[in-house]
All heavy atoms as an XYZ file, in Angstrom:
809
protein
N      50.407     70.645    -16.310
C      51.516     69.817    -15.915
C      51.900     68.831    -17.020
O      53.066     68.618    -17.274
C      51.141     69.081    -14.619
C      52.232     68.208    -14.097
S      53.609     69.232    -13.563
C      54.650     68.042    -12.844
N      50.896     68.264    -17.702
C      51.180     67.308    -18.764
C      51.959     67.961    -19.898
O      52.814     67.341    -20.501
C      49.884     66.702    -19.296
C      49.233     65.737    -18.345
C      47.993     65.140    -18.959
C      47.308     64.213    -17.982
N      46.100     63.629    -18.531
N      51.644     69.244    -20.194
C      52.366     69.956    -21.251
C      53.848     70.045    -20.932
O      54.693     69.854    -21.784
C      51.805     71.370    -21.427
C      50.466     71.444    -22.068
C      50.100     72.888    -22.245
C      48.633     73.075    -22.444
N      48.261     74.471    -22.566
N      54.177     70.360    -19.684
C      55.569     70.524    -19.292
C      56.332     69.205    -19.323
O      57.483     69.154    -19.720
C      55.667     71.173    -17.911
C      55.103     72.574    -17.891
C      53.985     72.879    -17.145
C      55.695     73.579    -18.648
C      53.459     74.154    -17.142
C      55.174     74.862    -18.648
C      54.058     75.149    -17.895
O      53.549     76.407    -17.907
N      55.674     68.126    -18.915
C      56.305     66.811    -18.951
C      56.570     66.414    -20.399
O      57.654     65.944    -20.742
C      55.430     65.753    -18.233
C      55.981     64.351    -18.465
C      55.346     66.072    -16.751
N      55.580     66.627    -21.282
C      55.753     66.308    -22.691
C      56.892     67.121    -23.293
O      57.728     66.586    -24.016
C      54.454     66.571    -23.461
C      54.604     66.361    -24.936
C      54.664     65.077    -25.463
C      54.718     67.434    -25.801
C      54.819     64.870    -26.818
C      54.884     67.236    -27.154
C      54.931     65.950    -27.657
N      56.954     68.414    -22.991
C      58.003     69.279    -23.510
C      59.369     68.812    -23.026
O      60.319     68.747    -23.798
C      57.748     70.733    -23.105
C      58.777     71.755    -23.561
C      58.869     71.761    -25.082
C      58.420     73.128    -23.047
N      59.476     68.468    -21.753
C      60.747     67.999    -21.201
C      61.192     66.710    -21.883
O      62.361     66.548    -22.237
C      60.624     67.801    -19.692
N      60.271     65.779    -22.089
C      60.605     64.518    -22.757
C      61.021     64.776    -24.201
O      61.987     64.202    -24.689
C      59.412     63.537    -22.689
C      59.643     62.340    -23.595
C      59.181     63.101    -21.252
N      60.315     65.668    -24.890
C      60.654     65.991    -26.282
C      62.050     66.605    -26.368
O      62.848     66.237    -27.230
C      59.612     66.939    -26.877
N      62.365     67.537    -25.474
C      63.681     68.171    -25.486
C      64.786     67.167    -25.165
O      65.844     67.177    -25.789
C      63.726     69.332    -24.497
C      62.912     70.560    -24.901
C      62.914     71.591    -23.781
C      63.437     71.173    -26.183
N      64.552     66.288    -24.215
C      65.543     65.264    -23.894
C      65.744     64.308    -25.061
O      66.854     63.880    -25.338
C      65.120     64.493    -22.645
C      65.244     65.263    -21.329
C      64.640     64.449    -20.195
C      66.690     65.588    -21.033
N      64.675     63.988    -25.785
C      64.779     63.093    -26.940
C      65.629     63.719    -28.030
O      66.487     63.067    -28.610
C      63.393     62.769    -27.495
O      62.632     62.091    -26.530
N      65.401     64.986    -28.329
C      66.187     65.689    -29.349
C      67.640     65.759    -28.909
O      68.557     65.533    -29.695
C      65.608     67.100    -29.622
C      66.555     67.911    -30.479
C      64.252     66.976    -30.282
N      67.875     66.057    -27.636
C      69.243     66.101    -27.118
C      69.936     64.761    -27.223
O      71.117     64.677    -27.559
N      69.221     63.693    -26.955
C      69.799     62.354    -27.050
C      70.150     62.025    -28.496
O      71.197     61.439    -28.767
C      68.826     61.319    -26.500
N      69.311     62.418    -29.433
C      69.613     62.179    -30.842
C      70.887     62.900    -31.248
O      71.728     62.353    -31.953
C      68.443     62.625    -31.720
C      67.214     61.735    -31.691
C      66.079     62.377    -32.493
C      67.522     60.361    -32.230
N      71.034     64.160    -30.836
C      72.238     64.922    -31.177
C      73.474     64.310    -30.535
O      74.537     64.261    -31.130
C      72.073     66.377    -30.751
N      73.336     63.810    -29.304
C      74.478     63.234    -28.597
C      74.989     61.978    -29.292
O      76.183     61.696    -29.264
C      74.090     62.921    -27.159
N      74.104     61.215    -29.911
C      74.513     59.981    -30.565
C      74.701     60.145    -32.073
O      74.944     59.192    -32.773
C      73.496     58.868    -30.272
C      73.481     58.488    -28.827
C      72.415     58.816    -28.028
C      74.559     57.832    -28.260
C      72.408     58.480    -26.686
C      74.571     57.493    -26.925
C      73.490     57.822    -26.124
N      74.614     61.362    -32.565
C      74.800     61.617    -33.980
C      76.269     61.501    -34.347
O      77.136     61.960    -33.605
C      74.302     63.034    -34.317
O      74.750     63.399    -35.598
N      76.590     60.918    -35.515
C      77.986     60.866    -35.946
C      78.537     62.261    -36.226
O      79.731     62.454    -36.293
C      77.953     60.011    -37.211
C      76.552     60.045    -37.671
C      75.708     60.251    -36.447
N      77.649     63.245    -36.390
C      78.097     64.616    -36.620
C      78.354     65.351    -35.315
O      78.840     66.462    -35.314
C      77.049     65.387    -37.437
C      76.845     64.937    -38.870
C      75.714     65.726    -39.512
C      78.099     65.093    -39.683
N      78.023     64.773    -34.162
C      78.235     65.441    -32.880
C      77.249     66.566    -32.681
O      76.062     66.411    -32.892
N      77.734     67.723    -32.278
C      76.898     68.896    -32.072
C      76.418     69.413    -33.421
O      77.220     69.737    -34.292
C      77.711     69.973    -31.353
O      76.978     71.161    -31.273
N      75.112     69.493    -33.609
C      74.551     69.843    -34.912
C      74.077     71.288    -34.970
O      73.529     71.805    -34.003
C      73.361     68.935    -35.231
C      73.657     67.449    -35.307
C      72.366     66.675    -35.513
C      74.626     67.160    -36.421
N      74.270     71.920    -36.105
C      73.731     73.241    -36.396
C      73.161     73.194    -37.810
O      73.791     72.648    -38.717
C      74.815     74.330    -36.328
C      75.427     74.526    -34.969
C      74.471     75.124    -33.956
O      73.454     75.732    -34.363
O      74.737     74.984    -32.752
N      71.984     73.765    -38.002
C      71.346     73.784    -39.318
C      70.964     75.204    -39.682
O      70.656     76.023    -38.806
C      70.106     72.902    -39.318
N      70.981     75.492    -40.971
C      70.614     76.826    -41.436
C      70.315     76.771    -42.932
O      70.879     75.945    -43.654
C      71.776     77.797    -41.174
C      71.433     79.243    -41.393
C      72.521     80.180    -40.879
O      73.232     79.829    -39.922
O      72.643     81.265    -41.455
N      69.446     77.652    -43.376
C      69.215     77.830    -44.811
C      70.148     78.949    -45.259
O      70.131     80.047    -44.698
C      67.742     78.198    -45.111
C      67.564     78.498    -46.595
C      66.818     77.075    -44.674
N      70.990     78.654    -46.245
C      71.965     79.626    -46.746
C      71.700     79.915    -48.213
O      71.260     79.038    -48.955
C      73.386     79.086    -46.573
C      73.804     78.774    -45.140
C      75.140     78.065    -45.133
C      73.870     80.047    -44.322
N      71.997     81.131    -48.632
C      71.814     81.523    -50.023
C      73.148     81.455    -50.753
O      74.122     82.087    -50.351
C      71.241     82.955    -50.121
O      69.987     82.989    -49.423
C      71.020     83.363    -51.572
N      73.183     80.679    -51.824
C      74.369     80.520    -52.659
C      74.222     81.448    -53.863
O      73.138     81.551    -54.441
C      74.504     79.051    -53.117
C      75.701     78.871    -54.026
C      74.594     78.128    -51.911
N      75.309     82.118    -54.238
C      75.253     83.055    -55.364
C      76.266     82.656    -56.436
O      76.806     81.556    -56.419
C      75.524     84.482    -54.875
O      76.864     84.606    -54.451
N      76.554     83.566    -57.346
C      77.472     83.301    -58.458
C      78.932     83.487    -58.057
O      79.819     83.327    -58.889
C      77.147     84.208    -59.663
O      77.197     85.568    -59.233
C      75.781     83.888    -60.225
N      79.195     83.815    -56.801
C      80.557     83.808    -56.258
C      80.590     82.758    -55.158
O      79.573     82.470    -54.527
C      80.966     85.181    -55.689
O      80.045     85.555    -54.658
C      80.976     86.246    -56.776
N      81.769     82.184    -54.911
C      81.884     81.118    -53.916
C      81.340     81.588    -52.568
O      81.758     82.603    -52.032
C      83.333     80.674    -53.783
N      80.368     80.846    -52.037
C      79.694     81.165    -50.784
C      80.015     80.079    -49.769
O      79.787     78.901    -50.043
C      78.168     81.205    -51.016
O      77.877     82.119    -52.065
C      77.435     81.605    -49.764
N      80.553     80.456    -48.598
C      80.869     79.446    -47.587
C      79.581     78.847    -47.043
O      78.656     79.563    -46.664
C      81.706     80.024    -46.457
C      82.208     78.942    -45.520
C      83.255     79.421    -44.538
O      83.350     80.627    -44.291
O      83.980     78.554    -44.014
N      79.531     77.529    -46.996
C      78.344     76.806    -46.529
C      78.563     76.370    -45.085
O      78.883     75.219    -44.801
C      78.070     75.602    -47.426
C      77.840     75.928    -48.898
C      77.648     74.652    -49.709
C      76.664     76.863    -49.060
N      78.420     77.331    -44.166
C      78.645     77.084    -42.750
C      77.611     77.869    -41.961
O      77.467     79.078    -42.155
C      80.058     77.541    -42.371
C      80.384     77.418    -40.908
C      81.812     77.817    -40.612
C      81.984     79.313    -40.657
N      83.292     79.767    -40.173
N      76.859     77.204    -41.076
C      75.903     77.936    -40.251
C      76.592     79.034    -39.438
O      77.718     78.861    -38.974
C      75.322     76.858    -39.337
C      75.465     75.594    -40.119
C      76.772     75.761    -40.855
N      75.924     80.158    -39.267
C      76.485     81.308    -38.550
C      76.875     80.958    -37.117
O      77.797     81.561    -36.560
C      75.483     82.454    -38.559
N      76.216     79.980    -36.511
C      76.502     79.607    -35.125
C      77.947     79.132    -34.941
O      78.464     79.142    -33.832
C      75.539     78.514    -34.659
N      78.614     78.719    -35.999
C      79.995     78.264    -35.891
C      80.980     79.414    -35.734
O      82.109     79.202    -35.306
C      80.388     77.396    -37.094
C      79.921     75.988    -36.927
C      78.764     75.548    -37.522
C      80.627     75.103    -36.127
C      78.313     74.255    -37.340
C      80.191     73.804    -35.941
C      79.030     73.386    -36.549
O      78.590     72.113    -36.360
N      80.596     80.628    -36.121
C      81.511     81.759    -35.995
C      82.799     81.474    -36.730
O      82.800     81.119    -37.893
N      83.935     81.581    -36.031
C      85.235     81.336    -36.643
C      85.643     79.877    -36.690
O      86.647     79.529    -37.283
N      84.862     79.001    -36.043
C      85.180     77.574    -36.042
C      84.704     76.917    -37.331
O      83.744     77.352    -37.934
C      84.511     76.872    -34.861
C      84.932     77.382    -33.510
C      84.144     76.729    -32.393
N      82.708     77.002    -32.562
C      81.758     76.092    -32.435
N      82.039     74.852    -32.158
N      80.495     76.419    -32.595
N      85.373     75.857    -37.722
C      84.963     75.109    -38.913
C      84.247     73.831    -38.493
O      84.668     73.162    -37.554
C      86.176     74.752    -39.759
N      83.169     73.484    -39.163
C      82.509     72.202    -38.875
C      83.374     71.048    -39.368
O      84.215     71.217    -40.249
C      81.200     72.291    -39.657
C      81.459     73.282    -40.729
C      82.482     74.239    -40.205
N      83.166     69.863    -38.800
C      83.906     68.673    -39.233
C      83.303     68.087    -40.505
O      84.011     67.590    -41.364
C      83.915     67.632    -38.126
N      81.976     68.159    -40.611
C      81.315     67.644    -41.806
C      79.958     68.324    -41.973
O      79.419     68.892    -41.031
C      81.149     66.127    -41.738
O      80.349     65.783    -40.636
N      79.459     68.271    -43.203
C      78.182     68.928    -43.516
C      77.368     68.074    -44.470
O      77.910     67.289    -45.243
C      78.410     70.281    -44.185
S      79.149     71.526    -43.130
N      76.064     68.270    -44.418
C      75.137     67.727    -45.418
C      74.463     68.929    -46.054
O      74.025     69.837    -45.362
C      74.114     66.802    -44.781
C      74.734     65.526    -44.238
C      73.720     64.580    -43.682
N      73.040     63.775    -44.678
C      73.558     62.731    -45.308
N      74.791     62.386    -45.081
N      72.849     62.044    -46.168
N      74.394     68.924    -47.356
C      73.792     70.029    -48.108
C      72.629     69.472    -48.908
O      72.785     68.502    -49.648
C      74.830     70.678    -49.057
C      74.208     71.847    -49.800
C      76.059     71.122    -48.290
N      71.464     70.082    -48.752
C      70.261     69.645    -49.444
C      69.846     70.715    -50.444
O      69.635     71.860    -50.083
C      69.140     69.413    -48.442
C      67.864     68.967    -49.071
C      66.882     69.761    -49.598
C      67.424     67.636    -49.252
N      65.864     68.994    -50.085
C      66.180     67.676    -49.887
C      67.978     66.396    -48.933
C      65.470     66.519    -50.202
C      67.272     65.261    -49.258
C      66.027     65.338    -49.885
N      69.743     70.333    -51.698
C      69.305     71.245    -52.745
C      67.875     70.866    -53.118
O      67.637     69.848    -53.727
C      70.222     71.115    -53.968
C      69.804     72.038    -55.098
O      68.949     72.896    -54.930
N      70.411     71.861    -56.250
N      66.913     71.718    -52.740
C      65.507     71.392    -53.008
C      64.932     72.269    -54.112
O      63.789     72.665    -54.069
C      64.680     71.497    -51.728
C      64.802     72.858    -51.071
O      65.501     73.723    -51.563
N      64.118     73.045    -49.967
N      65.736     72.535    -55.121
C      65.311     73.390    -56.217
C      65.652     72.738    -57.553
O      66.252     71.674    -57.609
C      66.039     74.738    -56.113
O      65.831     75.490    -57.277
N      65.293     73.421    -58.630
C      65.646     72.949    -59.965
C      66.980     73.532    -60.430
O      67.468     73.192    -61.488
C      64.540     73.301    -60.994
C      63.252     72.571    -60.646
C      64.317     74.792    -61.074
N      67.591     74.397    -59.622
C      68.877     75.004    -59.957
C      70.009     74.149    -59.399
O      70.031     73.840    -58.218
C      68.975     76.428    -59.354
O      67.890     77.209    -59.844
C      70.290     77.080    -59.708
N      70.966     73.772    -60.246
C      72.098     72.972    -59.790
C      73.020     73.850    -58.945
O      73.345     74.973    -59.320
C      72.882     72.382    -60.980
C      74.104     71.613    -60.497
C      71.985     71.489    -61.811
N      73.435     73.323    -57.790
C      74.399     73.990    -56.919
C      75.684     73.171    -56.973
O      75.652     71.945    -56.847
C      73.886     74.072    -55.468
C      74.944     74.651    -54.549
C      72.605     74.885    -55.403
N      76.815     73.835    -57.193
C      78.106     73.166    -57.251
C      78.838     73.419    -55.946
O      78.846     74.544    -55.446
C      78.937     73.700    -58.421
C      78.262     73.494    -59.749
C      77.364     74.433    -60.253
C      78.514     72.350    -60.499
C      76.726     74.235    -61.467
C      77.877     72.145    -61.725
C      76.986     73.095    -62.197
O      76.355     72.902    -63.405
N      79.470     72.374    -55.371
C      80.198     72.541    -54.116
C      81.660     72.158    -54.301
O      82.018     71.407    -55.206
C      79.570     71.731    -52.974
C      79.531     70.243    -53.302
C      78.194     72.256    -52.625
C      79.049     69.375    -52.152
N      82.485     72.722    -53.423
C      83.924     72.447    -53.464
C      84.648     73.337    -52.468
O      84.046     73.853    -51.527
N      85.930     73.562    -52.713
C      86.736     74.433    -51.861
C      86.463     75.894    -52.149
O      85.559     76.250    -52.911
N      87.297     76.766    -51.589
C      87.067     78.206    -51.732
C      87.158     78.686    -53.177
O      86.621     79.727    -53.523
C      88.050     78.984    -50.861
O      89.381     78.694    -51.237
N      87.815     77.942    -54.046
C      87.920     78.315    -55.457
C      86.907     77.606    -56.347
O      87.083     77.562    -57.566
N      85.833     77.082    -55.765
C      84.842     76.330    -56.538
C      84.267     77.176    -57.679
O      84.113     78.388    -57.555
C      83.703     75.813    -55.631
C      82.861     76.940    -55.083
C      82.829     74.806    -56.367
N      84.025     76.515    -58.815
C      83.322     77.173    -59.918
C      82.364     76.175    -60.545
O      82.307     75.014    -60.149
C      84.298     77.759    -60.952
C      85.196     76.708    -61.583
O      84.772     75.555    -61.766
O      86.348     77.054    -61.902
N      81.590     76.643    -61.516
C      80.564     75.776    -62.104
C      81.142     74.779    -63.107
O      80.423     73.907    -63.581
C      79.470     76.622    -62.785
O      80.080     77.469    -63.758
C      78.741     77.481    -61.761
N      82.422     74.889    -63.408
C      83.073     73.934    -64.300
C      83.659     72.767    -63.526
O      83.509     71.608    -63.912
C      84.197     74.618    -65.108
O      83.644     75.724    -65.806
C      84.843     73.666    -66.085
N      84.336     73.070    -62.416
C      85.044     72.040    -61.665
C      84.362     71.635    -60.362
O      84.809     70.700    -59.704
C      86.459     72.526    -61.326
C      87.270     72.797    -62.579
O      87.068     72.092    -63.578
O      88.095     73.727    -62.549
N      83.294     72.329    -59.959
C      82.611     72.001    -58.714
C      81.832     70.698    -58.830
O      81.508     70.232    -59.925
N      81.550     70.106    -57.676
C      80.759     68.877    -57.627
C      79.287     69.264    -57.617
O      78.841     69.960    -56.704
C      81.122     68.088    -56.368
C      80.340     66.815    -56.225
C      80.718     65.670    -56.918
C      79.223     66.756    -55.413
C      79.994     64.499    -56.790
C      78.492     65.588    -55.283
C      78.882     64.466    -55.978
O      78.161     63.310    -55.854
N      78.518     68.860    -58.634
C      77.115     69.272    -58.690
C      76.240     68.506    -57.708
O      76.360     67.282    -57.586
C      76.711     68.952    -60.134
C      77.612     67.823    -60.528
C      78.899     68.040    -59.778
N      75.421     69.226    -56.979
C      74.385     68.598    -56.165
C      73.142     68.600    -57.035
O      72.675     69.653    -57.460
C      74.122     69.366    -54.868
C      75.377     69.404    -54.013
C      72.990     68.715    -54.086
C      75.211     70.185    -52.748
N      72.656     67.412    -57.327
C      71.514     67.273    -58.227
C      70.335     68.116    -57.777
O      70.169     68.407    -56.600
C      71.088     65.815    -58.299
S      72.373     64.745    -58.939
N      69.523     68.462    -58.718
C      68.303     69.196    -58.409
C      67.298     68.265    -57.763
O      67.561     67.084    -57.590
C      67.722     69.830    -59.685
O      67.445     68.789    -60.610
C      68.692     70.815    -60.303
N      66.170     68.775    -57.404
C      65.167     68.054    -56.631
C      64.635     66.829    -57.390
O      63.582     66.870    -57.992
C      64.038     69.008    -56.262
C      63.100     68.410    -55.230
O      63.477     67.423    -54.581
O      61.996     68.942    -55.084
N      65.420     65.759    -57.352
C      65.025     64.504    -57.989
C      65.240     63.371    -56.999
O      65.899     63.537    -55.982
C      65.871     64.207    -59.245
O      67.222     64.021    -58.820
C      65.786     65.321    -60.259
N      64.742     62.206    -57.328
C      64.908     61.049    -56.452
C      66.307     60.453    -56.574
O      66.725     59.673    -55.757
C      63.868     59.994    -56.792
N      67.064     60.826    -57.605
C      68.362     60.188    -57.828
C      69.417     60.594    -56.807
O      70.099     59.738    -56.269
C      68.864     60.482    -59.245
O      69.005     61.878    -59.413
N      69.596     61.855    -56.537
C      70.621     62.263    -55.561
C      70.377     63.690    -55.078
O      71.073     64.601    -55.477
C      72.015     62.115    -56.128
S      72.270     62.983    -57.685
N      69.411     63.903    -54.189
C      69.088     65.253    -53.751
C      69.958     65.808    -52.634
O      69.729     66.880    -52.149
C      67.645     65.127    -53.280
C      67.563     63.727    -52.800
C      68.467     62.933    -53.694
N      70.968     65.061    -52.176
C      71.793     65.582    -51.094
C      73.227     65.109    -51.255
O      73.521     64.223    -52.040
C      71.258     65.157    -49.744
C      71.274     63.668    -49.523
C      70.699     63.304    -48.184
O      69.494     63.473    -47.992
O      71.471     62.857    -47.337
N      74.118     65.722    -50.505
C      75.515     65.313    -50.500
C      76.038     65.421    -49.083
O      75.697     66.351    -48.375
C      76.329     66.206    -51.431
N      76.840     64.461    -48.666
C      77.478     64.505    -47.346
C      78.970     64.687    -47.567
O      79.581     63.947    -48.330
C      77.209     63.222    -46.579
N      79.550     65.675    -46.923
C      80.936     66.039    -47.176
C      81.700     66.146    -45.857
O      81.236     66.784    -44.921
C      81.014     67.404    -47.891
C      80.193     67.395    -49.175
C      82.448     67.809    -48.167
C      80.680     66.465    -50.244
N      82.888     65.564    -45.788
C      83.779     65.782    -44.658
C      84.568     67.049    -44.949
O      85.230     67.153    -45.980
C      84.738     64.593    -44.476
O      83.953     63.429    -44.270
C      85.655     64.814    -43.292
N      84.500     68.014    -44.045
C      85.108     69.322    -44.283
C      86.519     69.399    -43.717
O      87.422     69.939    -44.343
C      84.220     70.444    -43.689
C      84.853     71.790    -43.919
C      82.830     70.394    -44.295
N      86.746     68.867    -42.514
C      88.064     68.863    -41.862
C      88.714     70.242    -41.798
O      89.912     70.382    -42.018
C      89.018     67.890    -42.564
C      88.629     66.446    -42.339
O      87.984     66.173    -41.312
O      88.956     65.605    -43.184
N      87.955     71.268    -41.523
C      88.511     72.592    -41.301
C      88.901     73.365    -42.544
O      89.372     74.489    -42.456
N      88.750     72.795    -43.727
C      89.153     73.488    -44.946
C      88.060     74.364    -45.530
O      88.316     75.146    -46.427
C      89.602     72.473    -46.006
C      90.822     71.717    -45.553
O      91.720     72.291    -44.957
N      90.846     70.427    -45.803
N      86.848     74.215    -45.074
C      85.742     75.013    -45.586
C      85.054     74.349    -46.754
O      85.683     73.660    -47.556
N      83.764     74.523    -46.833
C      82.944     73.996    -47.917
C      82.228     75.181    -48.538
O      81.649     76.002    -47.830
C      81.936     72.979    -47.377
C      80.970     72.368    -48.377
C      81.743     71.534    -49.412
C      79.949     71.501    -47.677
N      82.285     75.286    -49.848
C      81.719     76.432    -50.548
C      80.760     75.962    -51.623
O      80.880     74.848    -52.130
C      82.837     77.267    -51.180
C      83.703     77.953    -50.162
C      84.689     77.264    -49.474
C      83.515     79.298    -49.863
C      85.473     77.886    -48.519
C      84.291     79.924    -48.909
C      85.262     79.217    -48.245
O      86.026     79.845    -47.294
N      79.827     76.825    -51.979
C      78.879     76.539    -53.048
C      78.809     77.699    -54.019
O      79.149     78.835    -53.677
N      78.358     77.395    -55.226
C      78.213     78.414    -56.266
C      77.124     77.957    -57.233
O      76.892     76.747    -57.383
C      79.562     78.644    -57.007
C      79.519     79.907    -57.845
C      79.950     77.421    -57.825
C      80.880     80.353    -58.339
N      76.433     78.897    -57.857
C      75.458     78.606    -58.902
C      75.852     79.369    -60.157
O      76.594     80.350    -60.094
C      74.014     78.985    -58.475
C      73.526     78.075    -57.364
C      73.923     80.429    -58.052
N      75.375     78.916    -61.312
C      75.742     79.534    -62.584
C      75.100     80.908    -62.767
O      75.692     81.795    -63.376
C      75.362     78.623    -63.744
N      73.906     81.105    -62.242
C      73.207     82.389    -62.406
C      72.261     82.599    -61.227
O      71.783     81.639    -60.615
C      72.419     82.393    -63.707
N      72.010     83.839    -60.889
C      71.064     84.217    -59.847
C      71.527     83.732    -58.476
O      72.718     83.744    -58.170
C      69.671     83.702    -60.194
O      68.709     84.271    -59.336
N      70.603     83.277    -57.646
C      70.919     82.738    -56.320
C      70.062     81.510    -56.066
O      69.054     81.283    -56.758
C      70.633     83.766    -55.199
O      69.251     84.109    -55.209
C      71.492     85.012    -55.352
N      70.456     80.728    -55.063
C      69.717     79.525    -54.708
C      69.872     79.268    -53.221
O      70.985     79.320    -52.704
C      70.229     78.322    -55.492
C      69.653     77.005    -55.092
C      68.150     76.992    -55.173
O      67.575     77.403    -56.172
N      67.505     76.551    -54.126
N      68.769     78.994    -52.531
C      68.823     78.626    -51.121
C      69.090     77.125    -50.987
O      68.521     76.328    -51.741
C      67.508     78.961    -50.413
C      67.333     80.456    -50.192
O      68.317     81.201    -50.328
O      66.204     80.874    -49.874
N      69.960     76.764    -50.050
C      70.220     75.361    -49.729
C      70.091     75.183    -48.223
O      70.332     76.116    -47.455
C      71.608     74.886    -50.200
C      71.722     74.905    -51.701
C      72.719     75.708    -49.572
N      69.690     73.998    -47.801
C      69.646     73.661    -46.375
C      70.970     72.999    -46.033
O      71.383     72.050    -46.717
C      68.503     72.700    -46.082
C      67.156     73.316    -46.352
O      67.053     74.517    -46.569
N      66.117     72.518    -46.321
N      71.625     73.504    -44.994
C      72.919     72.977    -44.580
C      72.822     72.479    -43.145
O      72.314     73.185    -42.275
C      74.013     74.068    -44.688
C      75.355     73.539    -44.233
C      74.102     74.584    -46.113
N      73.278     71.256    -42.908
C      73.337     70.667    -41.580
C      74.795     70.303    -41.335
O      75.372     69.508    -42.089
C      72.468     69.417    -41.489
C      72.529     68.635    -40.189
C      71.941     69.459    -39.037
C      71.788     67.312    -40.328
N      75.406     70.923    -40.329
C      76.824     70.685    -40.051
C      77.014     70.192    -38.633
O      76.210     70.499    -37.744
C      77.631     71.962    -40.247
S      77.677     72.546    -41.958
N      78.073     69.443    -38.432
C      78.376     68.902    -37.113
C      79.838     69.055    -36.772
O      80.695     69.210    -37.636
N      80.102     68.987    -35.504
C      81.456     69.154    -34.986
C      81.888     67.901    -34.276
O      81.192     67.293    -33.568
C      81.414     70.333    -34.025
C      82.650     70.954    -33.611
C      83.196     72.065    -34.429
N      84.575     72.128    -33.998
C      85.585     71.850    -34.782
N      85.421     71.553    -36.015
N      86.804     71.901    -34.337
């Protein structure tokens, strides 16, 4: 019985945090960014666009973010795993957020809200 009460309280706590989040309904996913513009949107959104996203780059590879035409020259770089700036918060407003890397691929953690 104690397990079920603890689980119920834990689930209600997480739900309360999401309800009071400035991002609203939250979805998180690890996405792989490649050398072509990759949309940074959790699959749970389907055809809907998130209102805003946070992108975390926990690697030594720089990830550039921007619109659908983002490239490594004009994109906004998300710093590599350093204390200076390991994340970026972006308001998307239905236009889409994309990422790209100069070579190979890179996984990023994306947290989006509606």
